[in-house]
N, C-alpha and C positions, 0 to 999 in steps of 0.2 A: 535071505530076505524075500519077502513076498514079491511076486511079479504082477503088476497091475497095468502093464503097458497098453493093453487093449481096452481099458476101462475109462469112462468119464464119471467122476464122482462129484455129486453135489454135497457140499459141506456147509451146514448151517451153524450159526453161532460163531462165525469166523472172527478171529481175534481173541477169543477166550482161551484160557490156558489149555484145556483139553483139545479144542479145535486146532490150536496152533501146533500141538504135538502131533495130532493126526495129519494135518496138512504136510508137515515135514516127512512123516512116514509115507504118505501118498506120493509126494514128490520123489522121494528116494526109490519108491517102487515103480515109478514111471507112469503113474496115472495122470490123466488130464483132470484138472480141478476146476469146479465151479464154486466160487466163494459167495456165500449169502450171509449178510449181517447188517449192522447198522453203524453209520457215522465213523468216528475216528478209529475205533477198533477194527472195522472192516478195511479202512484205508491203510492201516499199518499192515494188516495181513496181505493186502493186495501188493504192497510195496515189497514184502518179503518173499512171497510165493508167486511164481508165474501161474496165472489162471486164464482159462479160456473165456470165462465170463466172471464179472464181478457185479453182484446184484445187491443194491442197498434197498431193503424193504422191511416193513414192519409185518412180521408173520402173524400177528394177531388180527391183521386187516384182511378180510375176505378177498380184497382186490389183489393180494399177493398171489393167489392161485393162478390167475390169468398170466401174470408176469412170469411165473416159474414155468408155465406150460410152453413158453417160447423156447425153452432150452431142453435139448434131448440129453438125458443122462442114463447111465446103466445102474447107478447106485445112489441112494440117498443115505447120508450119515447125518442124523439130526442131533446136534449137541445143544441147540438153543434151549434155554430154560432158566429157572430161577429157584432160589431157596429162601425160606424165611421160617422163623420160629415164633410161636405165640402160645400163651396159656390157653387151654381149651375153652375156658369160660369167657375169655376175652376175644376169641376169634370172631370176625365179622363177615358179613356177606362180601364186603370189599376184599377182605383177605382171601376168601374162597375164590372169587372171580379172578383175582390176581394170580393165584397159584395155578388154577386150571387154565387160565389164559396163557401164561408163560410156558407151561409144561405140556399141556394137552392140545390146546387150540392151535398153537404154532405147529405142532406135529401134524395135526389134521390138515391144515392148509398146505403144508409142504408136501404131504402125501398126495393130496388132491391135485397138486401142481405136477408131480412127476408121474403119477400112475397111468394116465392115458397113453403116454409114449411107451412105458414099460409093457403095458398090455398089448400094444400094437406090435412091438418087437418080440413079444412072448419071452421076455427075459428082464429080470430086474431084482434088486436087493434093497430092502428098506431096513435100516438099522436105527434104533432109537436108544437114547441113554436114559435108563431108569435110575434106581438108587438102591443101596443096601437096605434102607428102611422098607422099600416096596417089596424086596425079595423076602423080607421077614414079616411083612405086614404089621410093623410096629415101629414106633419112634416117639419118645417123649417130647412134648412141646412141638411136635412136627406132624400133627394129624393131617392137616390140609396138604402139606408137602408130600407126605407119604401116600395119601389118597390120590393125588394128582400123578405121582410117579407110578403108582399101581395101575392107574388108568392107561398110562403110556405102555406098560407091559401087556396088559390085556388087549389093547387095541392092536398092537403089532402082532401078537401071537394069533389073534383072531384073523387078521389079514393074511397071515401065513397059511392058516388052515383053509381059508377061502380061496386064495389065489395061487397056491403052489402048483396046482394042476395046470395053471395058465402060464407058468414060468416065472412068477413073481414070488419071492421068498421074503421072510421077515427074520430079524434077529434083534434080541434085546441085550444090551450091555448093562451089567450091574456093577458099578464101582462099589465094592463092599467096604467102604470107608470114605472119608473126605479126600478130595483131590488136593495134592500138594500145590498150593498157590500162595502168593504173598498175603492175600486176604485171609485165608484160613490160618496161616501162621500167625498173623497179627491178632486173630481171634483167640489165640492161645491153645489151639488144638495140638495135641501131643504128636511128636514125630512118629511114634509107633502106629498111630491111627491113619497116617497120611499115605496116599497112593501116588507114586510117581506117574505123572501124565504120560511120560514117554513109554512106560510099561503098558499103560492102557492103550496107547496108540498102536503098539506092536500087536496087541491082542486084537484090535480092530482089523488091522491088515491081515492077520491070520484068518479071521472069520470071513473076510471079504474074498479070500482065495479058495475057500472050501468048495469042492465039487457038489453037484446036486445031491448025490447019494451019501455025502458026508457033511451035509449042511449043519451049521451050528445055529440053533434057534435061541438059546439062552447062554450067556457067557458071564460068569461071575469072576471078578478079579479082586483079590484080597491084598491088603498091605502086607509087607514082609515083617511079620512079628514072631 
């Protein structure tokens, strides 16, 4: 098992299926956890996992930056996001803003929140969750989702290139299929296409413990088919 006993990890999207699996893995690995989320889902996560900080905040709000800057962390694992499908000709500006707000703007604000302390300590890791569609740059009825997740990938990889000499690294996680959640099962997604969130969480922990000279910048995790 990975050893993260000296790390403080900020986990966004707390309470979601993937974030819950990651939180369990982080706890097992001895990490200190900062939970960031909203409402009831965050409260349930806080009841389940011991956290050094619990922050209830809307990450689409620029005010979240100053709130996150009050907490010193070594690692950011950003799982907050959203998914929707629509026919290309029916997509609206509202749909566009919703997808980029949930998937890219939340990441931008989270990064702006943690980056000053990471640069000051000359050490840090920023991980964002992209999507299989973004890795392939395609996805029927999911053009806006795919574009927003591709933006997540490009943003983190660009940050990595810019900041690695200053001790801050980036990593993109690509679940190459839908995550196994009750919602996705209810939507009728086939078992073969679903990825166990616990397997994704173990992959996250593995990436978080790589040394600088063996750092993982992109991590694709596939369903067992």
